[in-house]
Backbone of each chain as nested JSON, in Angstrom:
{
  "chains": [
    {"id": "A", "residues": [
      {"number": 1, "name": "MET", "atoms": {"N": [16.109, -3.078, 93.526], "CA": [14.991, -2.441, 93.733], "C": [13.986, -2.812, 95.229]}},
      {"number": 2, "name": "ALA", "atoms": {"N": [14.209, -4.086, 94.943], "CA": [13.941, -5.18, 96.356], "C": [15.176, -4.567, 97.814]}},
      {"number": 3, "name": "GLN", "atoms": {"N": [16.078, -4.212, 97.407], "CA": [17.295, -3.924, 98.466], "C": [16.64, -2.472, 99.256]}},
      {"number": 4, "name": "LEU", "atoms": {"N": [16.696, -1.913, 97.901], "CA": [16.473, -0.341, 97.818], "C": [14.846, -0.214, 98.711]}},
      {"number": 5, "name": "ARG", "atoms": {"N": [14.106, -1.311, 98.507], "CA": [12.712, -1.368, 99.329], "C": [13.372, -1.015, 101.126]}},
      {"number": 6, "name": "GLN", "atoms": {"N": [13.765, -2.068, 101.184], "CA": [14.101, -2.599, 102.461], "C": [14.897, -1.787, 103.095]}},
      {"number": 7, "name": "ASP", "atoms": {"N": [15.379, -1.107, 102.311], "CA": [16.702, -0.258, 103.063], "C": [15.43, 1.551, 102.986]}},
      {"number": 8, "name": "TRP", "atoms": {"N": [14.29, 1.302, 102.476], "CA": [13.498, 2.803, 102.382], "C": [13.24, 3.532, 103.916]}},
      {"number": 9, "name": "ALA", "atoms": {"N": [12.983, 2.753, 104.722], "CA": [12.549, 3.378, 106.05], "C": [13.96, 4.442, 106.58]}},
      {"number": 10, "name": "LYS", "atoms": {"N": [15.035, 3.455, 105.982], "CA": [15.862, 4.213, 106.869], "C": [16.104, 5.682, 105.97]}},
      {"number": 11, "name": "PHE", "atoms": {"N": [16.091, 5.23, 104.854], "CA": [16.189, 6.813, 104.012], "C": [15.087, 7.87, 104.22]}},
      {"number": 12, "name": "SER", "atoms": {"N": [13.943, 7.408, 104.421], "CA": [12.607, 8.148, 104.923], "C": [12.685, 8.636, 106.192]}},
      {"number": 13, "name": "LYS", "atoms": {"N": [13.256, 7.92, 107.145], "CA": [13.546, 8.445, 108.472], "C": [14.897, 9.796, 108.538]}},
      {"number": 14, "name": "ARG", "atoms": {"N": [15.711, 9.804, 107.485], "CA": [16.603, 10.625, 107.35], "C": [15.665, 11.983, 106.549]}},
      {"number": 15, "name": "ASP", "atoms": {"N": [14.631, 11.768, 106.71], "CA": [13.883, 12.962, 105.578], "C": [14.542, 13.03, 104.344]}},
      {"number": 16, "name": "ALA", "atoms": {"N": [14.765, 12.057, 103.714], "CA": [14.784, 11.477, 102.014], "C": [13.879, 10.662, 101.483]}},
      {"number": 17, "name": "GLU", "atoms": {"N": [13.413, 11.446, 100.007], "CA": [12.495, 10.72, 99.503], "C": [13.232, 10.271, 98.226]}},
      {"number": 18, "name": "ILE", "atoms": {"N": [13.153, 8.979, 97.961], "CA": [13.35, 8.27, 96.863], "C": [12.822, 8.532, 95.637]}},
      {"number": 19, "name": "LEU", "atoms": {"N": [13.15, 8.906, 95.013], "CA": [12.006, 9.251, 93.087], "C": [13.047, 7.76, 92.193]}},
      {"number": 20, "name": "VAL", "atoms": {"N": [12.436, 7.488, 91.432], "CA": [12.845, 6.418, 90.593], "C": [12.738, 6.626, 89.241]}},
      {"number": 21, "name": "ILE", "atoms": {"N": [13.461, 7.484, 88.063], "CA": [13.354, 7.767, 87.097], "C": [13.728, 6.692, 85.989]}},
      {"number": 22, "name": "GLY", "atoms": {"N": [12.461, 6.127, 84.978], "CA": [12.767, 5.576, 84.028], "C": [12.745, 5.703, 82.694]}},
      {"number": 23, "name": "PRO", "atoms": {"N": [12.872, 4.861, 81.834], "CA": [12.222, 5.173, 80.294], "C": [11.186, 4.428, 79.857]}},
      {"number": 24, "name": "GLU", "atoms": {"N": [10.369, 3.885, 80.851], "CA": [9.376, 3.203, 80.789], "C": [8.025, 3.986, 80.67]}},
      {"number": 25, "name": "ASP", "atoms": {"N": [6.816, 3.39, 80.277], "CA": [5.731, 4.363, 80.836], "C": [5.141, 3.885, 81.772]}},
      {"number": 26, "name": "ALA", "atoms": {"N": [4.017, 5.065, 81.945], "CA": [3.108, 4.634, 83.221], "C": [2.834, 3.367, 83.633]}},
      {"number": 27, "name": "GLN", "atoms": {"N": [2.311, 2.384, 82.28], "CA": [1.513, 1.469, 82.766], "C": [2.82, -0.24, 83.16]}},
      {"number": 28, "name": "ALA", "atoms": {"N": [3.72, 0.216, 82.602], "CA": [4.956, -0.328, 82.825], "C": [5.073, -0.001, 84.305]}},
      {"number": 29, "name": "PHE", "atoms": {"N": [5.378, 1.324, 84.751], "CA": [5.679, 1.57, 86.218], "C": [4.758, 0.902, 87.322]}},
      {"number": 30, "name": "ALA", "atoms": {"N": [3.499, 0.881, 87.063], "CA": [2.406, 0.703, 87.905], "C": [2.537, -0.667, 88.213]}},
      {"number": 31, "name": "ASP", "atoms": {"N": [2.641, -1.325, 86.793], "CA": [2.643, -2.725, 87.105], "C": [4.152, -3.187, 87.737]}},
      {"number": 32, "name": "TYR", "atoms": {"N": [5.071, -3.029, 87.702], "CA": [6.64, -3.112, 88.49], "C": [6.705, -2.747, 90.001]}},
      {"number": 33, "name": "PHE", "atoms": {"N": [6.045, -1.436, 89.851], "CA": [6.048, -1.068, 91.415], "C": [4.544, -1.63, 92.102]}},
      {"number": 34, "name": "THR", "atoms": {"N": [3.115, -2.143, 91.149], "CA": [2.624, -2.713, 92.074], "C": [2.798, -4.007, 92.792]}},
      {"number": 35, "name": "LYS", "atoms": {"N": [3.621, -4.915, 91.485], "CA": [4.224, -6.384, 91.689], "C": [4.998, -6.316, 92.786]}},
      {"number": 36, "name": "GLU", "atoms": {"N": [6.637, -5.361, 92.904], "CA": [6.756, -5.455, 93.961], "C": [6.737, -4.825, 95.724]}},
      {"number": 37, "name": "ASP", "atoms": {"N": [5.706, -4.081, 94.996], "CA": [5.211, -3.29, 96.001], "C": [6.011, -2.167, 96.611]}},
      {"number": 38, "name": "LEU", "atoms": {"N": [6.634, -1.244, 95.461], "CA": [7.514, -0.613, 95.967], "C": [7.021, 0.832, 96.512]}},
      {"number": 39, "name": "PRO", "atoms": {"N": [7.97, 1.395, 97.77], "CA": [7.147, 2.652, 98.806], "C": [7.661, 3.898, 97.689]}},
      {"number": 40, "name": "PHE", "atoms": {"N": [8.569, 3.592, 96.503], "CA": [9.19, 5.338, 95.991], "C": [8.156, 5.679, 95.119]}},
      {"number": 41, "name": "VAL", "atoms": {"N": [8.563, 6.989, 95.203], "CA": [7.993, 8.137, 93.782], "C": [8.597, 7.026, 92.322]}},
      {"number": 42, "name": "GLY", "atoms": {"N": [7.528, 6.874, 91.746], "CA": [8.216, 6.702, 90.573], "C": [7.441, 7.091, 89.433]}},
      {"number": 43, "name": "LEU", "atoms": {"N": [8.341, 7.442, 88.831], "CA": [8.688, 8.539, 87.422], "C": [8.787, 8.127, 86.052]}},
      {"number": 44, "name": "PRO", "atoms": {"N": [7.659, 7.661, 85.592], "CA": [7.748, 7.322, 84.106], "C": [8.292, 8.576, 83.445]}},
      {"number": 45, "name": "ASN", "atoms": {"N": [9.538, 8.286, 82.557], "CA": [10.167, 9.147, 81.555], "C": [10.691, 8.852, 80.296]}},
      {"number": 46, "name": "PRO", "atoms": {"N": [9.591, 8.527, 79.433], "CA": [9.401, 7.534, 78.08], "C": [10.048, 8.5, 77.041]}},
      {"number": 47, "name": "ASP", "atoms": {"N": [9.895, 9.755, 77.252], "CA": [10.462, 10.716, 76.203], "C": [11.91, 11.292, 76.734]}},
      {"number": 48, "name": "HIS", "atoms": {"N": [12.761, 10.513, 77.475], "CA": [13.637, 10.597, 78.527], "C": [14.028, 12.301, 78.632]}},
      {"number": 49, "name": "SER", "atoms": {"N": [13.079, 13.496, 79.085], "CA": [13.66, 14.313, 79.052], "C": [14.545, 14.783, 80.117]}},
      {"number": 50, "name": "VAL", "atoms": {"N": [14.045, 13.883, 81.302], "CA": [14.75, 14.256, 82.726], "C": [15.944, 13.727, 82.419]}},
      {"number": 51, "name": "LEU", "atoms": {"N": [15.959, 12.477, 81.578], "CA": [17.579, 11.79, 81.631], "C": [18.224, 12.515, 80.847]}},
      {"number": 52, "name": "LYS", "atoms": {"N": [17.797, 12.96, 79.871], "CA": [18.543, 14.004, 78.782], "C": [19.246, 15.13, 79.621]}},
      {"number": 53, "name": "LEU", "atoms": {"N": [18.34, 15.418, 80.667], "CA": [18.499, 17.163, 80.781], "C": [19.761, 17.041, 81.781]}},
      {"number": 54, "name": "TYR", "atoms": {"N": [19.543, 15.741, 82.671], "CA": [20.488, 15.303, 83.553], "C": [21.776, 14.823, 83.218]}},
      {"number": 55, "name": "GLY", "atoms": {"N": [21.498, 14.18, 81.92], "CA": [22.922, 13.852, 80.692], "C": [23.563, 14.911, 80.124]}},
      {"number": 56, "name": "GLN", "atoms": {"N": [22.949, 16.081, 80.023], "CA": [23.498, 17.563, 79.635], "C": [24.207, 17.946, 80.963]}},
      {"number": 57, "name": "GLU", "atoms": {"N": [23.423, 18.248, 81.99], "CA": [23.735, 19.378, 82.907], "C": [24.539, 18.752, 83.71]}},
      {"number": 58, "name": "ILE", "atoms": {"N": [24.774, 17.465, 84.181], "CA": [25.557, 16.703, 84.97], "C": [26.192, 15.855, 84.301]}},
      {"number": 59, "name": "ASN", "atoms": {"N": [26.419, 15.328, 83.26], "CA": [26.907, 14.205, 82.435], "C": [26.81, 13.189, 83.117]}},
      {"number": 60, "name": "LEU", "atoms": {"N": [26.078, 13.063, 83.539], "CA": [24.994, 11.795, 83.508], "C": [25.155, 10.536, 82.312]}},
      {"number": 61, "name": "PHE", "atoms": {"N": [25.518, 9.554, 82.372], "CA": [24.93, 8.976, 81.082], "C": [26.091, 8.849, 80.328]}},
      {"number": 62, "name": "LYS", "atoms": {"N": [26.871, 9.557, 80.443], "CA": [27.985, 9.807, 79.296], "C": [28.682, 8.369, 78.49]}},
      {"number": 63, "name": "LEU", "atoms": {"N": [28.261, 7.522, 79.394], "CA": [29.045, 6.708, 78.096], "C": [28.03, 5.535, 78.297]}},
      {"number": 64, "name": "GLY", "atoms": {"N": [26.299, 6.037, 77.863], "CA": [25.298, 5.102, 78.022], "C": [24.356, 5.118, 78.89]}},
      {"number": 65, "name": "ARG", "atoms": {"N": [23.047, 5.123, 78.725], "CA": [22.226, 4.919, 79.682], "C": [22.641, 4.04, 80.714]}},
      {"number": 66, "name": "MET", "atoms": {"N": [23.375, 3.869, 81.462], "CA": [23.624, 3.155, 82.866], "C": [23.161, 3.787, 84.133]}},
      {"number": 67, "name": "PRO", "atoms": {"N": [22.737, 2.925, 84.972], "CA": [21.826, 3.11, 86.306], "C": [22.851, 4.461, 86.917]}},
      {"number": 68, "name": "ALA", "atoms": {"N": [22.175, 5.367, 87.438], "CA": [22.951, 6.622, 88.255], "C": [22.213, 7.215, 89.329]}},
      {"number": 69, "name": "GLN", "atoms": {"N": [22.562, 7.512, 90.208], "CA": [22.105, 8.129, 91.662], "C": [22.467, 9.75, 91.57]}},
      {"number": 70, "name": "VAL", "atoms": {"N": [21.7, 10.351, 91.91], "CA": [22.179, 11.768, 92.229], "C": [21.681, 12.027, 93.909]}},
      {"number": 71, "name": "ILE", "atoms": {"N": [22.164, 12.604, 95.144], "CA": [21.614, 13.155, 96.075], "C": [21.757, 14.45, 96.144]}},
      {"number": 72, "name": "VAL", "atoms": {"N": [20.229, 15.104, 96.284], "CA": [19.999, 16.377, 96.115], "C": [19.929, 16.538, 97.605]}},
      {"number": 73, "name": "ASP", "atoms": {"N": [20.457, 17.99, 98.422], "CA": [20.161, 18.261, 99.664], "C": [18.775, 18.913, 99.526]}},
      {"number": 74, "name": "LYS", "atoms": {"N": [18.406, 19.704, 100.746], "CA": [17.483, 20.227, 101.127], "C": [17.239, 21.616, 100.156]}},
      {"number": 75, "name": "GLN", "atoms": {"N": [18.716, 22.144, 100.141], "CA": [18.423, 23.146, 99.626], "C": [18.899, 23.186, 97.983]}},
      {"number": 76, "name": "GLY", "atoms": {"N": [18.656, 22.079, 97.642], "CA": [18.123, 21.661, 96.196], "C": [19.905, 21.437, 95.673]}},
      {"number": 77, "name": "GLN", "atoms": {"N": [20.636, 21.32, 96.199], "CA": [22.03, 21.049, 95.619], "C": [22.454, 19.506, 95.41]}},
      {"number": 78, "name": "ALA", "atoms": {"N": [22.945, 19.328, 94.215], "CA": [23.018, 17.917, 93.896], "C": [24.605, 18.043, 94.667]}},
      {"number": 79, "name": "ARG", "atoms": {"N": [24.569, 16.727, 95.613], "CA": [25.703, 16.46, 96.704], "C": [26.631, 15.429, 96.748]}},
      {"number": 80, "name": "PHE", "atoms": {"N": [25.628, 14.294, 95.542], "CA": [26.816, 13.066, 95.327], "C": [26.15, 12.787, 94.069]}},
      {"number": 81, "name": "VAL", "atoms": {"N": [26.965, 12.263, 93.302], "CA": [26.784, 12.067, 91.557], "C": [27.155, 11.062, 91.724]}},
      {"number": 82, "name": "HIS", "atoms": {"N": [26.912, 9.334, 91.451], "CA": [27.596, 8.364, 91.088], "C": [26.735, 7.546, 89.725]}},
      {"number": 83, "name": "TYR", "atoms": {"N": [27.541, 7.521, 88.674], "CA": [26.974, 6.638, 87.161], "C": [27.9, 5.268, 87.13]}},
      {"number": 84, "name": "GLY", "atoms": {"N": [26.977, 4.282, 87.26], "CA": [27.467, 2.818, 86.864], "C": [28.457, 3.177, 85.601]}},
      {"number": 85, "name": "HIS", "atoms": {"N": [29.422, 1.91, 85.257], "CA": [30.283, 1.81, 84.518], "C": [29.299, 0.423, 84.001]}},
      {"number": 86, "name": "ALA", "atoms": {"N": [28.322, -0.827, 84.584], "CA": [28.095, -1.605, 84.357], "C": [26.609, -1.532, 84.986]}},
      {"number": 87, "name": "MET", "atoms": {"N": [25.626, -2.768, 84.714], "CA": [24.757, -2.578, 85.651], "C": [25.111, -3.004, 86.982]}},
      {"number": 88, "name": "SER", "atoms": {"N": [26.247, -3.649, 87.459], "CA": [26.038, -4.077, 88.082], "C": [27.194, -2.948, 89.145]}},
      {"number": 89, "name": "ASP", "atoms": {"N": [27.49, -2.142, 88.785], "CA": [28.09, -1.193, 89.325], "C": [27.404, -0.069, 89.553]}},
      {"number": 90, "name": "ILE", "atoms": {"N": [26.542, -0.744, 91.029], "CA": [25.723, 0.228, 91.458], "C": [26.125, 0.101, 93.109]}},
      {"number": 91, "name": "PRO", "atoms": {"N": [26.313, 1.1, 94.245], "CA": [26.845, 1.577, 95.266], "C": [25.471, 0.691, 95.833]}},
      {"number": 92, "name": "THR", "atoms": {"N": [25.941, -0.061, 97.045], "CA": [24.785, -0.765, 97.559], "C": [24.534, 0.612, 98.816]}},
      {"number": 93, "name": "ASN", "atoms": {"N": [23.103, 0.337, 98.861], "CA": [21.87, 1.239, 99.848], "C": [22.943, 1.612, 101.452]}},
      {"number": 94, "name": "GLU", "atoms": {"N": [23.564, 0.54, 102.32], "CA": [24.59, 1.055, 102.777], "C": [25.09, 2.361, 102.502]}},
      {"number": 95, "name": "GLU", "atoms": {"N": [25.797, 2.096, 101.314], "CA": [26.755, 3.351, 100.878], "C": [26.272, 4.263, 100.619]}},
      {"number": 96, "name": "LEU", "atoms": {"N": [24.939, 4.373, 99.68], "CA": [24.323, 5.566, 99.343], "C": [23.516, 6.061, 100.793]}},
      {"number": 97, "name": "TYR", "atoms": {"N": [23.138, 5.557, 101.663], "CA": [22.39, 5.703, 103.006], "C": [23.977, 6.18, 103.612]}},
      {"number": 98, "name": "LEU", "atoms": {"N": [24.674, 5.805, 103.741], "CA": [26.242, 6.488, 104.438], "C": [26.646, 8.189, 103.963]}},
      {"number": 99, "name": "LEU", "atoms": {"N": [26.563, 7.57, 102.444], "CA": [27.204, 9.134, 101.844], "C": [25.928, 10.431, 102.27]}},
      {"number": 100, "name": "ASN", "atoms": {"N": [24.657, 9.622, 102.447], "CA": [23.177, 10.649, 102.472], "C": [23.609, 11.169, 103.799]}},
      {"number": 101, "name": "ASN", "atoms": {"N": [23.511, 10.339, 104.43], "CA": [23.656, 10.318, 105.764], "C": [24.701, 11.699, 106.098]}},
      {"number": 102, "name": "LEU", "atoms": {"N": [26.01, 11.519, 105.531], "CA": [27.401, 12.234, 105.311], "C": [26.791, 13.413, 104.72]}},
      {"number": 103, "name": "GLY", "atoms": {"N": [26.07, 13.777, 103.819], "CA": [25.804, 14.955, 102.993], "C": [26.855, 16.115, 103.735]}},
      {"number": 104, "name": "ARG", "atoms": {"N": [26.412, 16.436, 104.626], "CA": [26.645, 17.618, 105.342], "C": [28.33, 17.715, 105.933]}},
      {"number": 105, "name": "THR", "atoms": {"N": [28.678, 16.229, 105.952], "CA": [30.367, 15.946, 106.623], "C": [30.858, 16.428, 105.412]}},
      {"number": 106, "name": "CYS", "atoms": {"N": [30.367, 16.236, 104.004], "CA": [31.552, 16.164, 102.491], "C": [31.643, 17.403, 102.667]}},
      {"number": 107, "name": "LEU", "atoms": {"N": [30.67, 18.573, 102.752], "CA": [30.973, 19.377, 102.541], "C": [32.235, 20.189, 103.644]}},
      {"number": 108, "name": "ALA", "atoms": {"N": [32.784, 19.707, 104.902], "CA": [33.348, 20.086, 105.294], "C": [35.145, 19.522, 105.194]}},
      {"number": 109, "name": "LEU", "atoms": {"N": [34.634, 18.444, 104.143], "CA": [36.22, 17.661, 103.696], "C": [37.487, 18.5, 103.17]}},
      {"number": 110, "name": "PRO", "atoms": {"N": [38.348, 18.108, 103.294], "CA": [39.296, 19.084, 102.465], "C": [39.152, 18.407, 101.143]}},
      {"number": 111, "name": "LYS", "atoms": {"N": [39.651, 19.487, 100.15], "CA": [39.597, 20.215, 99.111], "C": [39.403, 18.443, 98.124]}},
      {"number": 112, "name": "SER", "atoms": {"N": [40.66, 18.353, 98.339], "CA": [41.196, 16.381, 97.544], "C": [40.12, 15.866, 97.655]}},
      {"number": 113, "name": "ALA", "atoms": {"N": [39.54, 15.597, 99.227], "CA": [38.541, 14.485, 99.117], "C": [37.22, 14.974, 98.377]}},
      {"number": 114, "name": "ARG", "atoms": {"N": [36.594, 16.421, 98.559], "CA": [35.835, 16.485, 97.684], "C": [36.132, 16.333, 96.44]}},
      {"number": 115, "name": "HIS", "atoms": {"N": [37.01, 16.849, 96.444], "CA": [37.32, 16.491, 94.157], "C": [37.286, 15.008, 93.688]}},
      {"number": 116, "name": "VAL", "atoms": {"N": [37.272, 14.023, 94.908], "CA": [37.151, 12.541, 94.613], "C": [35.789, 12.421, 94.561]}},
      {"number": 117, "name": "MET", "atoms": {"N": [35.149, 12.725, 95.216], "CA": [33.504, 12.98, 95.543], "C": [32.856, 13.114, 94.657]}},
      {"number": 118, "name": "ALA", "atoms": {"N": [33.594, 14.522, 93.607], "CA": [33.32, 15.15, 92.672], "C": [33.159, 14.253, 91.017]}},
      {"number": 119, "name": "MET", "atoms": {"N": [34.228, 13.299, 91.388], "CA": [34.423, 12.459, 89.883], "C": [33.356, 11.566, 89.597]}},
      {"number": 120, "name": "PRO", "atoms": {"N": [33.379, 11.41, 88.643], "CA": [32.286, 10.04, 88.584], "C": [33.065, 8.991, 89.138]}},
      {"number": 121, "name": "LEU", "atoms": {"N": [32.481, 8.013, 89.895], "CA": [33.086, 6.795, 90.754], "C": [32.84, 5.555, 90.472]}},
      {"number": 122, "name": "SER", "atoms": {"N": [33.988, 4.886, 90.439], "CA": [33.955, 3.209, 90.511], "C": [32.98, 2.923, 91.677]}},
      {"number": 123, "name": "ILE", "atoms": {"N": [32.895, 1.586, 91.816], "CA": [32.302, 1.253, 93.048], "C": [33.569, 1.57, 94.21]}},
      {"number": 124, "name": "GLU", "atoms": {"N": [34.65, 0.934, 93.494], "CA": [35.831, 0.468, 94.461], "C": [36.189, 1.91, 95.002]}},
      {"number": 125, "name": "ARG", "atoms": {"N": [35.804, 3.143, 94.019], "CA": [36.494, 4.088, 94.847], "C": [35.273, 4.754, 95.353]}},
      {"number": 126, "name": "ILE", "atoms": {"N": [34.003, 4.511, 95.66], "CA": [33.01, 5.174, 96.508], "C": [33.246, 4.022, 98.084]}},
      {"number": 127, "name": "ARG", "atoms": {"N": [33.458, 2.732, 97.883], "CA": [34.267, 2.418, 98.852], "C": [35.088, 2.991, 99.82]}},
      {"number": 128, "name": "ARG", "atoms": {"N": [35.771, 3.436, 99.127], "CA": [37.075, 3.874, 99.698], "C": [36.915, 5.853, 99.865]}},
      {"number": 129, "name": "THR", "atoms": {"N": [36.011, 6.36, 99.393], "CA": [35.415, 7.529, 99.987], "C": [34.766, 7.61, 101.166]}},
      {"number": 130, "name": "VAL", "atoms": {"N": [34.15, 6.345, 101.062], "CA": [33.118, 6.044, 102.159], "C": [34.194, 6.031, 103.611]}},
      {"number": 131, "name": "ARG", "atoms": {"N": [35.098, 4.79, 103.105], "CA": [35.733, 4.597, 104.622], "C": [36.661, 5.967, 105.295]}},
      {"number": 132, "name": "ALA", "atoms": {"N": [36.884, 6.921, 104.048], "CA": [37.747, 7.775, 104.45], "C": [37.105, 9.113, 104.582]}},
      {"number": 133, "name": "VAL", "atoms": {"N": [35.952, 9.336, 104.019], "CA": [34.922, 9.94, 105.149], "C": [34.118, 9.754, 106.476]}},
      {"number": 134, "name": "GLY", "atoms": {"N": [34.545, 8.112, 106.483], "CA": [34.094, 7.593, 108.538], "C": [35.176, 8.02, 109.108]}},
      {"number": 135, "name": "ARG", "atoms": {"N": [36.876, 7.794, 108.247], "CA": [37.992, 8.769, 109.345], "C": [37.946, 10.034, 109.356]}},
      {"number": 136, "name": "VAL", "atoms": {"N": [37.682, 10.668, 108.51], "CA": [37.525, 12.258, 108.465], "C": [36.454, 12.466, 110.016]}},
      {"number": 137, "name": "GLY", "atoms": {"N": [35.683, 11.777, 109.658], "CA": [34.257, 12.128, 110.761], "C": [34.504, 11.708, 112.181]}},
      {"number": 138, "name": "SER", "atoms": {"N": [35.387, 10.807, 112.351], "CA": [35.252, 10.22, 113.74], "C": [36.428, 10.8, 114.512]}}
    ]},
    {"id": "B", "residues": [
      {"number": 1, "name": "MET", "atoms": {"N": [37.937, 13.451, 81.246], "CA": [37.355, 13.579, 83.038], "C": [36.008, 14.119, 82.606]}},
      {"number": 2, "name": "PRO", "atoms": {"N": [35.051, 13.361, 82.885], "CA": [33.617, 14.616, 82.24], "C": [33.379, 15.102, 83.739]}},
      {"number": 3, "name": "LYS", "atoms": {"N": [32.765, 16.494, 83.327], "CA": [32.77, 17.465, 84.28], "C": [31.228, 17.239, 84.863]}},
      {"number": 4, "name": "VAL", "atoms": {"N": [31.117, 17.002, 86.231], "CA": [30.208, 16.711, 87.102], "C": [29.715, 17.97, 87.98]}},
      {"number": 5, "name": "ALA", "atoms": {"N": [28.64, 18.22, 87.565], "CA": [28.364, 19.374, 88.43], "C": [27.844, 19.247, 89.937]}},
      {"number": 6, "name": "ILE", "atoms": {"N": [28.951, 18.699, 90.533], "CA": [28.611, 18.787, 92.34], "C": [28.259, 19.966, 92.524]}},
      {"number": 7, "name": "ASN", "atoms": {"N": [28.068, 20.128, 93.803], "CA": [27.61, 21.091, 94.798], "C": [27.138, 22.808, 93.878]}},
      {"number": 8, "name": "SER", "atoms": {"N": [26.191, 21.971, 93.013], "CA": [25.678, 23.147, 92.191], "C": [24.23, 22.825, 92.139]}},
      {"number": 9, "name": "THR", "atoms": {"N": [22.947, 23.605, 92.019], "CA": [21.39, 23.522, 91.944], "C": [21.43, 22.097, 90.749]}},
      {"number": 10, "name": "ALA", "atoms": {"N": [20.664, 20.852, 91.412], "CA": [20.347, 20.208, 90.328], "C": [19.244, 20.502, 89.32]}},
      {"number": 11, "name": "PRO", "atoms": {"N": [19.342, 19.905, 88.425], "CA": [18.48, 20.946, 87.431], "C": [17.113, 20.534, 87.727]}},
      {"number": 12, "name": "ASP", "atoms": {"N": [16.051, 21.572, 87.839], "CA": [14.633, 21.204, 87.988], "C": [13.794, 20.237, 87.287]}},
      {"number": 13, "name": "PHE", "atoms": {"N": [12.829, 19.73, 87.62], "CA": [11.82, 18.912, 86.323], "C": [10.45, 19.036, 87.072]}},
      {"number": 14, "name": "VAL", "atoms": {"N": [9.81, 18.572, 86.257], "CA": [8.316, 18.088, 86.848], "C": [8.09, 17.017, 86.238]}},
      {"number": 15, "name": "LEU", "atoms": {"N": [7.975, 15.863, 86.433], "CA": [7.391, 14.963, 85.716], "C": [5.833, 14.258, 86.39]}},
      {"number": 16, "name": "THR", "atoms": {"N": [5.478, 13.736, 85.714], "CA": [3.782, 13.4, 86.383], "C": [3.91, 11.511, 87.169]}},
      {"number": 17, "name": "ASP", "atoms": {"N": [4.061, 11.35, 87.793], "CA": [4.166, 10.272, 88.729], "C": [3.455, 8.656, 87.7]}},
      {"number": 18, "name": "TYR", "atoms": {"N": [3.242, 7.154, 88.157], "CA": [2.556, 6.897, 87.608], "C": [1.229, 6.703, 87.858]}},
      {"number": 19, "name": "GLN", "atoms": {"N": [0.551, 7.336, 88.919], "CA": [-0.53, 7.525, 89.732], "C": [-0.836, 8.409, 89.389]}},
      {"number": 20, "name": "GLY", "atoms": {"N": [-0.472, 9.112, 88.237], "CA": [-1.068, 10.993, 87.863], "C": [-0.422, 11.537, 88.603]}},
      {"number": 21, "name": "ARG", "atoms": {"N": [0.424, 12.043, 89.808], "CA": [0.487, 13.181, 90.718], "C": [1.759, 13.467, 90.082]}},
      {"number": 22, "name": "PRO", "atoms": {"N": [1.899, 15.13, 89.737], "CA": [2.499, 15.808, 89.007], "C": [3.558, 15.831, 90.564]}},
      {"number": 23, "name": "VAL", "atoms": {"N": [4.906, 15.654, 89.768], "CA": [6.053, 15.712, 91.132], "C": [7.088, 16.741, 90.399]}},
      {"number": 24, "name": "ARG", "atoms": {"N": [7.369, 17.612, 91.237], "CA": [8.46, 18.387, 90.782], "C": [9.505, 18.916, 91.981]}},
      {"number": 25, "name": "LEU", "atoms": {"N": [10.663, 18.654, 91.483], "CA": [11.904, 17.873, 92.374], "C": [12.18, 19.141, 93.132]}},
      {"number": 26, "name": "SER", "atoms": {"N": [12.035, 20.692, 92.801], "CA": [11.876, 21.979, 93.634], "C": [11.255, 21.986, 95.094]}},
      {"number": 27, "name": "ASP", "atoms": {"N": [9.875, 21.227, 94.642], "CA": [8.527, 21.13, 95.759], "C": [9.574, 20.359, 96.618]}},
      {"number": 28, "name": "TYR", "atoms": {"N": [10.705, 19.664, 97.303], "CA": [10.92, 19.118, 98.181], "C": [12.123, 20.22, 98.849]}},
      {"number": 29, "name": "ARG", "atoms": {"N": [12.409, 21.094, 97.912], "CA": [13.396, 22.231, 98.516], "C": [12.933, 22.538, 100.072]}},
      {"number": 30, "name": "GLY", "atoms": {"N": [13.864, 22.63, 101.056], "CA": [13.669, 22.86, 102.595], "C": [13.303, 21.912, 103.477]}},
      {"number": 31, "name": "ARG", "atoms": {"N": [12.701, 20.678, 102.232], "CA": [11.48, 19.606, 103.386], "C": [12.379, 18.394, 103.476]}},
      {"number": 32, "name": "LYS", "atoms": {"N": [12.945, 18.013, 102.202], "CA": [13.531, 16.533, 102.156], "C": [14.514, 16.49, 101.305]}},
      {"number": 33, "name": "GLN", "atoms": {"N": [15.695, 15.771, 101.727], "CA": [16.754, 15.456, 100.547], "C": [16.304, 14.418, 99.779]}},
      {"number": 34, "name": "VAL", "atoms": {"N": [16.277, 14.688, 98.227], "CA": [16.032, 13.58, 97.775], "C": [17.309, 12.588, 96.367]}},
      {"number": 35, "name": "VAL", "atoms": {"N": [16.959, 11.178, 96.798], "CA": [17.626, 10.38, 95.999], "C": [17.134, 9.818, 94.409]}},
      {"number": 36, "name": "LEU", "atoms": {"N": [17.678, 10.335, 93.71], "CA": [17.437, 10.457, 92.509], "C": [17.894, 8.932, 91.811]}},
      {"number": 37, "name": "VAL", "atoms": {"N": [17.065, 8.082, 91.452], "CA": [17.583, 6.695, 91.045], "C": [17.463, 6.876, 89.793]}},
      {"number": 38, "name": "PHE", "atoms": {"N": [18.441, 6.77, 88.681], "CA": [17.866, 6.625, 87.196], "C": [18.196, 5.636, 86.946]}},
      {"number": 39, "name": "ASN", "atoms": {"N": [16.881, 4.922, 86.49], "CA": [17.177, 3.409, 86.013], "C": [17.244, 3.265, 84.672]}},
      {"number": 40, "name": "ARG", "atoms": {"N": [17.497, 2.116, 84.472], "CA": [18.048, 1.858, 83.152], "C": [16.833, 0.843, 82.566]}},
      {"number": 41, "name": "GLY", "atoms": {"N": [16.163, 0.171, 83.123], "CA": [15.12, -0.483, 83.135], "C": [14.402, -1.734, 83.914]}},
      {"number": 42, "name": "PHE", "atoms": {"N": [13.465, -2.028, 84.278], "CA": [13.145, -2.943, 85.086], "C": [13.64, -4.46, 84.645]}},
      {"number": 43, "name": "PHE", "atoms": {"N": [13.145, -4.762, 83.546], "CA": [12.559, -5.83, 82.933], "C": [14.064, -6.5, 81.878]}}
    ]}
  ]
}
């Protein structure tokens, strides 16, 4: 979270808003966001409705409620989905930023590369994909 | 292999943020990209 805050300005410049959704209640969010001075939109979801919605509709959390990230473009389309198999299996912000930055480029990728993007990704796979996208874009 | 509905419309939702303001995903449409971070827990 601290890392995410440091990179928030970059996301913000990219016209991206970061919404953090979690199972805690509003008080726990308020305590944590105030203590850590987090600039994100914090969305308590104690009844798990959105967590379930995304779990069902895009199969996040299939292996349990692990951290997950979804990038939604300005047209409301889900362009990148990642969920971790472990708490440490989270893409770095630099990688998320790159993917975010490359949102449109991804559409121009060969189908095979898009297929890779569409699969539940291991962190190694994300890093390989980011490198591959970089090559295609350059 | 789990099916991930990439490149399809992200399911819309409305939640109240911790400061009591309603936030609707589709309100960002046409204005901003959104990074949804699903957190397992802070603590």
